[in-house]
C-alpha positions in Angstrom: 137.0 79.2 63.6 133.7 80.3 65.2 131.8 82.7 63.5 129.5 83.4 66.4 129.9 86.4 68.9 128.1 87.2 72.1 128.4 90.6 73.6 127.2 91.2 77.1 126.5 94.7 78.4 127.1 96.3 81.8 125.0 97.9 84.4 123.2 101.3 83.2 123.1 100.2 79.7 121.3 97.5 77.7 121.9 95.7 74.4 121.3 99.0 72.3 124.6 99.9 73.5 126.4 97.4 71.2 124.5 98.7 68.0 127.6 99.9 66.5 129.7 97.0 67.3 126.9 94.5 66.3 126.8 96.3 62.7 130.8 96.5 62.3 131.2 92.8 63.2 128.3 91.5 61.2 129.9 93.6 58.1 132.9 91.2 58.9 130.7 88.0 58.6 130.2 87.1 62.0 126.8 86.3 63.8 126.4 88.7 66.8 124.1 88.0 69.8 123.5 90.8 72.1 121.3 89.5 75.0 119.6 91.8 77.4 119.9 91.3 81.2 116.6 89.9 82.3 114.3 92.9 82.5 116.6 95.3 80.5 114.5 94.5 77.4 113.2 97.6 75.5 114.1 101.3 74.3 116.1 103.1 76.9 113.9 106.1 76.5 110.9 103.8 77.6 112.9 102.4 80.5 114.1 105.5 81.9 110.4 106.7 82.0 109.1 103.7 83.3 111.6 101.8 85.4 110.8 98.2 85.9 110.3 96.9 89.6 111.2 93.4 88.2 115.1 94.2 88.2 115.5 93.9 91.6 115.0 90.2 91.5 118.3 89.9 89.2 121.9 90.1 90.6 125.0 88.8 89.2 124.1 85.1 89.8 120.8 85.2 87.9 122.3 87.2 85.2 125.2 84.9 84.5 122.9 82.0 84.6 120.8 83.9 82.0 123.8 84.2 79.3 125.2 80.9 80.3 121.8 78.9 79.0 121.8 81.3 75.9 125.3 80.2 75.1 124.8 76.7 75.8 121.8 76.6 73.2 124.1 78.0 70.6 125.1 75.9 67.7 128.8 76.6 68.3 130.8 78.1 71.2 131.4 81.9 70.9 133.6 84.6 71.5 132.3 86.3 74.4 132.9 90.1 75.3 131.6 92.0 77.9 131.8 95.4 79.3 131.8 97.0 82.9 129.8 94.4 84.9 129.2 92.6 81.6 132.9 92.1 81.5 132.9 90.6 85.0 130.2 88.1 83.7 132.1 87.2 80.9 134.9 86.2 83.3 132.5 83.9 85.0 131.2 82.6 81.7 134.6 81.6 80.7 135.2 80.0 84.3 132.4 77.6 83.3 134.5 76.6 80.3 132.0 78.5 77.9 133.4 80.3 75.0 136.4 79.8 72.7 137.9 83.4 73.7 136.8 86.1 75.9 137.3 89.9 76.0 136.4 91.8 79.3 136.3 95.4 78.7 136.6 97.6 81.9 135.3 94.8 84.2 133.6 96.0 87.3 134.6 95.1 90.6 135.3 91.2 90.7 135.3 88.9 93.9 138.7 88.7 95.2 140.1 91.9 93.9 140.3 95.2 95.6 138.4 98.4 94.5 140.5 101.8 94.0 139.5 104.7 95.7 138.0 106.3 92.4 136.1 103.1 91.8 134.7 103.1 95.2 133.6 107.2 94.7 131.7 106.0 91.6 129.7 103.4 93.7 128.7 105.6 96.1 125.4 107.1 94.4 124.3 103.2 94.8 126.2 101.9 97.8 126.0 105.0 99.7 122.3 104.4 100.2 121.8 101.2 102.6 118.4 100.3 101.2 119.2 100.7 97.5 119.6 96.7 97.2 116.0 96.5 96.8 115.7 99.5 94.3 115.9 100.3 90.8 118.3 103.2 90.6 118.3 105.8 87.8 121.4 107.2 86.6 121.9 111.3 87.0 123.0 112.8 83.7 125.7 114.6 85.8 127.2 111.4 87.0 127.2 110.2 83.2 129.1 113.1 82.1 131.6 113.5 84.8 132.5 110.1 85.7 130.6 107.5 83.3 131.6 109.0 79.9 134.0 111.6 80.7 135.7 110.9 77.4 132.6 111.8 75.4 132.5 115.2 74.0 130.3 117.7 76.2 128.0 118.3 73.1 127.2 114.7 72.5 126.2 113.8 76.4 122.5 114.6 76.0 122.3 112.4 72.9 124.0 109.3 74.2 122.4 109.5 77.6 118.7 109.8 76.3 119.8 107.0 73.6 121.6 104.5 75.8 121.3 104.8 79.6 118.9 102.7 81.4 118.1 102.2 85.2 119.6 99.5 87.1 119.4 97.4 89.9 120.9 98.1 93.4 121.1 94.4 93.7 123.8 94.1 91.0 125.9 96.3 93.1 125.4 95.0 96.3 125.7 91.3 95.4 128.5 92.1 93.1 130.9 94.1 95.6 129.6 92.8 98.9 127.8 89.4 98.5 130.4 87.5 96.4 128.9 88.4 92.9 128.3 85.2 90.7 130.8 83.1 92.9 134.4 82.9 93.3 136.5 82.8 90.0 139.1 79.9 89.5 142.1 81.9 88.6 144.0 79.0 88.1 141.7 77.4 85.6 142.5 74.6 83.4 139.3 74.9 81.3 139.0 78.8 80.8 139.2 80.1 77.2 142.1 82.4 76.1 141.4 86.1 77.7 141.9 89.7 76.9 141.3 92.4 79.6 140.9 96.1 78.3 141.3 98.8 80.6 140.9 102.8 80.2 143.4 105.1 81.8 140.7 107.8 82.4 138.1 105.1 83.6 136.6 106.5 86.9 134.2 103.7 87.4 136.5 100.7 86.8 140.1 102.0 87.1 142.9 100.6 84.8 144.6 99.6 88.2 141.8 97.2 89.0 141.7 95.8 85.5 145.5 95.2 85.9 144.9 93.5 89.2 142.3 91.1 87.6 144.9 90.2 85.1 147.4 89.7 87.6 145.0 87.0 89.0 143.8 85.7 85.7 147.3 85.3 84.3 147.6 82.2 86.4 145.1 80.2 84.4 146.6 77.8 81.7 145.3 79.6 78.7 146.7 82.8 77.4 146.0 86.2 79.3 146.7 89.5 78.1 146.2 93.1 79.1 145.8 96.0 77.0 145.8 99.6 78.2 144.1 102.9 76.5 145.5 105.7 78.3 143.0 108.2 77.1 139.6 106.3 77.2 137.1 106.4 79.9 134.6 104.0 81.1 132.3 104.5 78.1 135.1 103.5 75.8 132.8 101.1 73.7 130.7 104.4 72.4 132.9 107.3 72.7 134.9 108.6 69.9 137.4 106.0 68.7 135.2 103.1 69.7 136.1 101.3 66.5 139.9 100.9 67.4 138.9 99.0 70.4 136.4 97.0 68.8 138.6 95.9 65.8 141.5 95.0 68.4 138.9 93.0 70.6 138.0 91.2 67.7 141.4 90.8 65.9 142.8 89.5 69.5 140.1 87.0 69.8 140.0 85.6 66.5 143.8 85.1 66.7 143.7 83.5 69.8 140.6 81.5 70.0 141.0 77.8 71.0 139.7 75.0 68.5 
């Protein structure tokens, strides 16, 4: 069984958002790799203060290629887990035959899958600006509290916002939603590793109905596909209270169902 895990972060966060998952999995004997998207390296406090213009170069295709190169250089094929846009990128990496198992947590809009109204509303701060595809966008704290991390206690919002939130490129949204993302996914794939999709019943960014729709497409693949719903969890499920249950379920499922 593989002892390597690759964690793929989503938009508005960087690898620091995985710090507790990394520590928890390392304590179980795994090597945990948490690469940043190109341009997202560094402390979120500094990145918020000095947004990097270079981010506008990187959309889904470039980011998936970045992770594929990292995974292909590993001494063994890993378990791949991703959150939000990182969940979609996980689907694309699995579609290339990479990984021994995958977990996509609250995956963002995926080519070929419709976007519920709630998810479309959450995309308006970016897609509502027709020129945002060439911009680096900063998240408003009110959006973080009310839609992104609405499962987080209010007295923890400031701490989490300052510690973890980073600017993101509008290109990720525009290319992901309107330009085909990183390309089409082969829903009836013969090479995809087993896949677990996790949704949150209080997710306003990537609603659980969309995750279930992705599951209904992905279950056409030759390998195992399963869906897990956490009714009371938001899009920020990987860091809000109770994240340990999600992390443990994801790892237990992946190790149990990983292909040889």
